[in-house]
C-alpha positions as CSV (number, residue, x, y, z in Angstrom):
1,M,74.9,-138.7,-158.9
2,K,74.9,-138.3,-155.1
3,K,73.6,-141.8,-154.6
4,T,76.2,-143.2,-157.1
5,L,79.0,-141.4,-155.1
6,F,77.7,-142.8,-151.8
7,Y,77.8,-146.4,-153.1
8,C,81.2,-145.8,-154.7
9,L,82.7,-144.6,-151.5
10,L,81.1,-147.4,-149.6
11,I,82.5,-150.0,-151.9
12,I,86.0,-148.5,-151.9
13,G,85.8,-148.4,-148.1
14,L,84.8,-152.1,-147.9
15,Y,87.6,-153.2,-150.2
16,S,90.3,-150.9,-148.8
17,C,90.7,-153.5,-146.0
18,K,90.9,-156.5,-148.3
19,K,93.6,-157.9,-150.5
20,E,91.2,-158.8,-153.3
21,P,91.1,-156.3,-156.2
22,L,88.0,-154.2,-156.7
23,N,86.1,-155.4,-159.7
24,E,82.9,-153.3,-159.5
25,F,83.2,-149.6,-160.5
26,F,81.0,-146.5,-160.4
27,F,83.5,-143.9,-161.8
28,L,86.3,-146.0,-163.6
29,V,85.1,-147.2,-167.0
30,S,88.3,-148.5,-168.6
31,V,92.1,-148.3,-168.8
32,E,93.0,-147.3,-172.2
33,K,96.8,-147.4,-172.2
34,S,99.5,-148.2,-169.7
35,E,103.3,-147.8,-170.1
36,V,106.4,-147.4,-168.1
37,I,108.7,-144.4,-168.7
38,D,111.7,-142.7,-166.9
39,K,112.6,-139.1,-166.3
40,Y,114.3,-138.8,-169.7
41,M,111.3,-139.9,-171.6
42,L,109.2,-137.6,-169.4
43,A,111.5,-134.7,-170.3
44,E,111.3,-135.5,-174.0
45,R,107.5,-135.4,-173.9
46,L,107.5,-132.2,-172.0
47,K,110.0,-130.7,-174.5
48,Q,112.5,-130.0,-171.7
49,N,116.2,-130.4,-171.6
50,P,117.0,-133.8,-170.0
51,N,120.6,-132.6,-169.4
52,S,119.6,-129.5,-167.4
53,T,120.7,-129.1,-163.8
54,L,117.2,-129.7,-162.6
55,Y,116.8,-133.1,-164.5
56,K,120.2,-134.3,-163.5
57,A,119.3,-133.7,-159.9
58,L,116.1,-135.7,-160.1
59,P,116.0,-139.4,-159.1
60,N,115.4,-141.7,-162.1
61,K,112.7,-144.0,-160.8
62,K,110.5,-145.8,-163.3
63,I,107.1,-144.2,-163.7
64,R,103.9,-146.0,-164.7
65,V,101.5,-143.9,-166.7
66,V,98.0,-145.0,-167.2
67,S,95.3,-143.3,-169.2
68,I,91.7,-143.9,-168.1
69,I,88.1,-143.3,-169.1
70,Y,85.7,-142.4,-166.3
71,N,82.1,-141.2,-165.6
72,T,81.3,-137.6,-164.9
73,V,78.8,-135.0,-166.1
74,D,79.0,-132.2,-168.7
75,P,78.1,-128.6,-167.8
76,K,74.4,-129.3,-168.5
77,G,74.5,-132.1,-166.0
78,N,74.3,-134.9,-168.5
79,P,76.4,-138.1,-168.1
80,I,79.6,-138.1,-170.1
81,L,82.7,-140.2,-170.4
82,A,85.9,-138.1,-169.7
83,S,89.5,-139.0,-169.6
84,G,92.8,-138.4,-167.9
85,A,96.1,-139.8,-166.8
86,I,97.5,-141.3,-163.6
87,F,101.2,-141.4,-162.7
88,Y,102.8,-143.5,-160.0
89,P,106.3,-144.9,-159.2
90,V,106.7,-148.5,-160.3
91,T,108.9,-149.7,-157.5
92,D,106.9,-148.2,-154.6
93,V,104.1,-150.3,-153.1
94,N,102.9,-147.9,-150.5
95,Y,101.1,-145.2,-152.4
96,E,99.8,-143.6,-149.2
97,R,103.3,-142.6,-148.0
98,L,103.5,-139.1,-149.4
99,G,100.0,-138.5,-150.6
100,T,98.3,-137.8,-153.9
101,I,98.8,-134.7,-156.1
102,L,95.9,-133.5,-158.3
103,G,97.8,-131.9,-161.2
104,L,95.6,-129.5,-163.2
105,H,97.0,-128.5,-166.6
106,F,97.5,-125.1,-168.2
107,T,95.6,-123.8,-171.2
108,L,95.8,-126.2,-174.2
109,G,94.9,-125.8,-177.8
110,A,95.7,-129.1,-179.4
111,N,94.1,-132.4,-178.3
112,Y,97.4,-134.2,-178.5
113,E,98.7,-132.1,-175.6
114,A,96.1,-133.4,-173.1
115,P,97.4,-135.7,-170.3
116,S,95.7,-138.9,-171.5
117,Q,97.1,-138.3,-175.0
118,K,100.6,-137.0,-174.3
119,M,101.0,-139.4,-171.3
120,A,103.0,-136.6,-169.6
121,V,102.4,-133.6,-167.4
122,T,104.8,-131.4,-165.6
123,E,103.4,-132.5,-162.2
124,G,104.5,-136.0,-163.2
125,L,108.0,-135.1,-162.0
126,F,106.7,-135.4,-158.4
127,T,106.2,-139.1,-159.1
128,L,110.0,-139.5,-159.1
129,F,109.9,-138.7,-155.4
130,G,107.1,-141.2,-154.6
131,Y,103.9,-139.2,-155.1
132,V,100.9,-140.4,-157.0
133,V,99.8,-137.8,-159.6
134,V,96.3,-137.6,-161.0
135,A,95.7,-135.4,-164.1
136,P,92.3,-134.9,-165.7
137,D,92.0,-133.8,-169.3
138,Y,89.0,-131.5,-168.7
139,I,86.0,-131.8,-170.9
140,G,86.8,-130.9,-174.5
141,Y,90.0,-133.0,-174.7
142,G,90.8,-136.7,-174.9
143,A,87.6,-138.8,-174.7
144,T,85.5,-135.6,-175.0
145,K,87.4,-134.0,-177.9
146,G,84.1,-133.5,-179.8
147,E,82.8,-131.2,-177.1
148,T,83.6,-127.5,-176.7
149,H,86.0,-127.0,-173.8
150,P,84.1,-125.1,-171.0
151,Y,87.2,-122.9,-170.5
152,Y,87.0,-121.3,-167.0
153,D,83.6,-122.7,-166.2
154,V,84.0,-123.0,-162.5
155,V,81.6,-125.9,-161.7
156,S,82.4,-128.1,-164.6
157,T,86.1,-127.8,-163.9
158,G,85.7,-128.7,-160.3
159,Q,83.4,-131.6,-161.0
160,V,85.6,-133.4,-163.6
161,S,88.6,-133.0,-161.3
162,A,86.8,-134.5,-158.3
163,D,85.4,-137.4,-160.4
164,M,88.8,-138.2,-161.9
165,L,90.3,-138.5,-158.4
166,L,87.5,-140.9,-157.4
167,A,88.1,-142.9,-160.6
168,A,91.8,-143.0,-159.7
169,K,90.9,-144.5,-156.3
170,E,88.9,-147.2,-158.0
171,Y,91.9,-147.9,-160.4
172,F,94.2,-148.4,-157.5
173,A,91.7,-150.6,-155.7
174,S,91.5,-152.7,-158.9
175,I,95.2,-153.5,-158.5
176,S,94.8,-154.1,-154.7
177,R,96.4,-150.8,-153.7
178,K,95.2,-147.9,-151.6
179,V,96.1,-144.2,-152.2
180,A,96.3,-141.5,-149.7
181,H,93.1,-139.7,-148.5
182,K,95.3,-136.6,-148.4
183,V,95.4,-134.6,-151.6
184,T,97.7,-131.7,-152.6
185,V,96.4,-129.6,-155.4
186,M,98.5,-127.7,-157.9
187,G,98.2,-126.1,-161.3
188,Y,99.6,-123.2,-163.3
189,S,97.8,-120.7,-165.5
190,Q,94.4,-122.2,-166.2
191,G,95.5,-124.9,-163.8
192,G,95.8,-122.3,-161.1
193,Q,92.1,-121.3,-161.5
194,A,91.2,-125.0,-161.9
195,S,92.9,-125.7,-158.5
196,L,90.6,-123.3,-156.7
197,C,87.6,-124.6,-158.8
198,F,88.2,-128.1,-157.4
199,L,88.6,-126.7,-153.9
200,R,85.4,-124.8,-154.1
201,F,83.5,-127.7,-155.6
202,V,84.6,-130.1,-152.9
203,E,84.1,-127.7,-150.0
204,T,80.6,-126.7,-151.2
205,N,79.3,-130.2,-152.1
206,P,78.7,-132.2,-149.0
207,E,78.6,-135.5,-150.8
208,Y,82.2,-135.0,-151.9
209,Q,83.6,-133.7,-148.6
210,D,84.3,-137.1,-147.1
211,A,86.0,-138.3,-150.2
212,F,89.2,-136.3,-149.8
213,V,91.3,-134.4,-147.2
214,I,92.7,-131.4,-149.1
215,D,96.0,-130.7,-147.6
216,Q,96.9,-127.5,-149.4
217,V,96.5,-125.8,-152.8
218,F,99.3,-124.2,-155.0
219,A,97.6,-122.0,-157.6
220,G,100.0,-120.2,-160.0
221,G,99.2,-117.5,-162.6
222,G,95.4,-118.1,-162.7
223,A,92.5,-115.8,-163.4
224,Y,90.3,-115.8,-160.3
225,D,88.5,-112.5,-161.0
226,L,87.4,-113.0,-164.6
227,I,85.8,-109.5,-164.7
228,K,88.9,-107.8,-163.5
229,S,91.1,-109.8,-165.8
230,Y,88.9,-109.1,-168.8
231,D,88.7,-105.4,-168.0
232,T,92.4,-105.2,-167.6
233,F,92.8,-106.7,-171.1
234,V,90.3,-104.2,-172.5
235,L,92.0,-101.2,-170.8
236,K,95.4,-102.2,-172.0
237,D,94.1,-103.3,-175.4
238,Y,96.8,-106.0,-175.4
239,S,97.5,-109.6,-174.6
240,S,100.7,-111.5,-175.6
241,Q,98.6,-114.6,-176.1
242,P,95.2,-113.3,-177.3
243,V,93.9,-116.7,-178.1
244,T,92.8,-116.9,-174.4
245,I,90.1,-114.3,-175.1
246,P,88.1,-116.3,-177.8
247,L,88.8,-119.4,-175.7
248,L,87.1,-117.7,-172.8
249,V,84.2,-116.4,-174.9
250,L,83.6,-119.9,-176.4
251,G,84.1,-121.7,-173.2
252,I,81.7,-119.6,-171.1
253,D,79.2,-119.6,-173.9
254,Y,79.1,-123.4,-173.8
255,G,79.5,-123.8,-170.1
256,E,76.6,-121.4,-169.3
257,N,74.5,-122.2,-172.4
258,L,74.4,-118.5,-173.4
259,D,73.9,-118.9,-177.1
260,L,76.0,-115.9,-177.8
261,D,76.0,-114.3,-181.2
262,M,79.7,-114.8,-182.1
263,K,79.4,-112.2,-185.0
264,K,78.9,-109.6,-182.2
265,M,82.0,-111.0,-180.3
266,F,84.6,-111.6,-183.0
267,K,86.0,-109.6,-185.8
268,E,87.2,-111.1,-189.1
269,P,89.2,-113.2,-189.7
270,L,88.6,-114.7,-186.3
271,Y,84.9,-115.0,-186.8
272,S,85.2,-117.1,-189.9
273,K,88.1,-119.1,-188.6
274,Y,87.4,-119.8,-184.9
275,K,85.9,-123.3,-185.5
276,E,89.0,-124.5,-187.3
277,W,91.5,-122.6,-185.3
278,I,90.1,-123.3,-181.8
279,L,87.2,-125.8,-181.8
280,S,88.9,-128.4,-183.9
281,K,91.6,-128.9,-181.2
282,N,94.1,-129.3,-184.1
283,H,96.4,-126.4,-183.1
284,T,98.4,-125.3,-180.1
285,T,97.7,-122.0,-178.5
286,D,101.0,-120.7,-179.9
287,E,100.0,-121.8,-183.4
288,V,96.5,-120.1,-183.0
289,T,98.2,-116.9,-181.8
290,A,100.5,-116.9,-184.8
291,M,97.5,-117.4,-187.2
292,M,95.6,-114.6,-185.5
293,N,98.7,-112.4,-186.0
294,E,97.4,-109.8,-183.7
295,T,97.8,-108.7,-180.0
296,K,95.3,-105.8,-179.9
297,L,91.9,-106.7,-178.6
298,T,90.2,-104.0,-180.6
299,N,91.5,-105.8,-183.8
300,I,90.2,-109.2,-182.6
301,M,86.9,-108.5,-180.9
302,A,83.8,-107.0,-182.5
303,P,82.8,-103.4,-181.5
304,E,79.7,-104.8,-179.8
305,A,81.9,-106.8,-177.4
306,F,83.1,-103.6,-175.8
307,D,79.6,-102.2,-175.5
308,R,78.3,-103.0,-171.9
309,T,74.7,-102.1,-172.9
310,N,74.6,-104.6,-175.8
311,P,72.4,-107.6,-174.7
312,N,74.9,-110.1,-176.1
313,T,77.8,-108.5,-174.2
314,V,75.7,-108.2,-171.0
315,K,75.0,-112.0,-171.0
316,F,78.7,-112.7,-171.4
317,L,79.8,-110.3,-168.6
318,K,77.2,-111.7,-166.2
319,A,78.5,-115.2,-166.9
320,L,82.0,-114.0,-166.2
321,E,80.9,-112.7,-162.9
322,K,79.1,-115.9,-162.1
323,N,82.2,-118.0,-162.9
324,S,84.6,-115.7,-160.9
325,L,86.0,-116.9,-157.6
326,I,86.6,-113.3,-156.7
327,V,84.7,-110.2,-158.0
328,Y,86.5,-106.9,-157.7
329,G,88.3,-107.9,-154.5
330,K,85.3,-109.5,-152.8
331,I,84.7,-113.2,-152.3
332,T,81.6,-114.5,-154.0
333,N,79.7,-117.3,-152.3
334,W,82.6,-119.3,-150.9
335,K,85.8,-118.9,-149.1
336,P,88.5,-121.6,-148.9
337,R,89.1,-123.6,-145.8
338,A,92.2,-125.4,-147.0
339,K,95.6,-123.6,-147.1
340,V,96.1,-121.8,-150.3
341,T,99.3,-120.4,-151.8
342,L,98.9,-118.0,-154.7
343,L,101.9,-117.4,-157.0
344,H,102.0,-114.9,-159.9
345,A,104.5,-113.2,-162.2
346,T,104.6,-109.5,-161.7
347,K,105.2,-108.8,-165.4
348,D,102.5,-111.2,-166.6
349,T,101.1,-110.2,-170.0
350,I,98.7,-113.2,-170.3
351,V,96.9,-113.3,-167.0
352,P,97.0,-109.9,-165.2
353,Y,99.0,-109.9,-161.9
354,E,96.4,-107.5,-160.4
355,N,93.8,-110.3,-160.4
356,T,95.9,-112.5,-158.1
357,D,96.7,-109.5,-155.9
358,S,92.9,-108.9,-155.6
359,A,92.2,-112.5,-154.8
360,Y,94.9,-112.6,-152.1
361,K,93.5,-109.5,-150.4
362,A,90.0,-110.8,-150.5
363,F,90.9,-114.2,-149.0
364,L,93.0,-112.5,-146.4
365,M,90.2,-110.2,-145.4
366,A,87.9,-113.2,-145.1
367,G,90.2,-114.9,-142.6
368,C,91.5,-117.6,-145.0
369,D,94.8,-119.4,-144.6
370,V,96.4,-117.8,-147.7
371,M,99.8,-116.7,-148.8
372,K,101.0,-114.8,-151.9
373,V,104.3,-115.3,-153.6
374,D,105.4,-112.9,-156.3
375,I,107.6,-114.0,-159.1
376,P,109.4,-110.8,-159.9
377,N,110.3,-109.3,-163.2
378,K,109.0,-112.3,-165.2
379,D,106.2,-112.9,-167.8
380,H,103.7,-115.6,-167.6
381,K,105.4,-118.5,-169.5
382,E,108.9,-118.1,-168.1
383,A,107.4,-118.0,-164.5
384,G,106.0,-121.5,-164.9
385,Q,109.3,-123.1,-164.1
386,D,109.5,-120.9,-161.0
387,F,106.1,-122.1,-159.9
388,Y,106.9,-125.8,-160.1
389,T,110.3,-125.3,-158.5
390,Y,108.6,-123.5,-155.6
391,C,106.1,-126.4,-155.2
392,M,108.8,-129.0,-155.3
393,L,111.1,-127.2,-152.8
394,H,108.1,-126.7,-150.5
395,L,106.8,-130.2,-150.6
396,L,110.2,-132.0,-150.5
397,I,112.3,-130.0,-148.1
């Protein structure tokens, strides 16, 4: 993989000074779909009100949306074809002017919600101002729908995001265009954690460090300390969106190859239904939460899941610690060099606010360039709009 990356960057560098389109690829495999939309079509796909004050204030440039297939690896290191979407303004020809945004999506349940399938992401709004936006599906969606999604697996999430950006560079080279070396990273909820996963992956893998200049990271509402987040759920015995707990169990089990006994993790009816409800990717997270019809963890998880001496549970908790960016207020084996802004709703009932506060203090103590922005008196979902509004105002004003 390292040798492949070297030749990829070499070729992109050679062709960046030429007018001829690049026609030899290492990451980009194919362009699956290409279409032009405007802000009203984007609003419709995102199920937002196109007549809102926000949308009326946005410029109405034409946006080209391209879904691609690209080469990456699965959590076991095996080659796999993944997918994602690229958004860029049709009328602009200088895609280096503002830079590239890596937009990392929040927790999904249904495959049709993935960027390459929906051909829309909230970060796509930044394209209206001239940014190029790159949005990977993550493994488990789009071209890899048949795989279990390695939910919150830190290495896999970082790798597929980095490789998607390299595939996007090749796509633009194929149409005789260059994109900015500078990358701004943003994501909300799972996307917040994924943003820091990408940052850690690039900053700790020398073969990727010359591929991008990471300008800054906006991470909103993510779980960075998985142990603290899980323990908070257990202590409160409540989650307003409990589907995230089995998603975490299944994702970490696949990502770390744990071979967990799910009968010792899930109670009925979840144990009998999790393959259809979750692994099929046929249902949104809201639909799965409704089918679960339960918010108390003790009514969802098997008694063994709360027993910290049970070998099955011990394996799971060790894997959570391994995939945490912060463990109980202490940085693990990496501290970010790029500027990081953490945003979190103070009344969050899906991802505990305490986890972001802990991450902020740990990064601050380590001397990182980090800032924390509280979104007061709001829960997780309603704070999402505040997150993107903050990012937009910060980048554009």
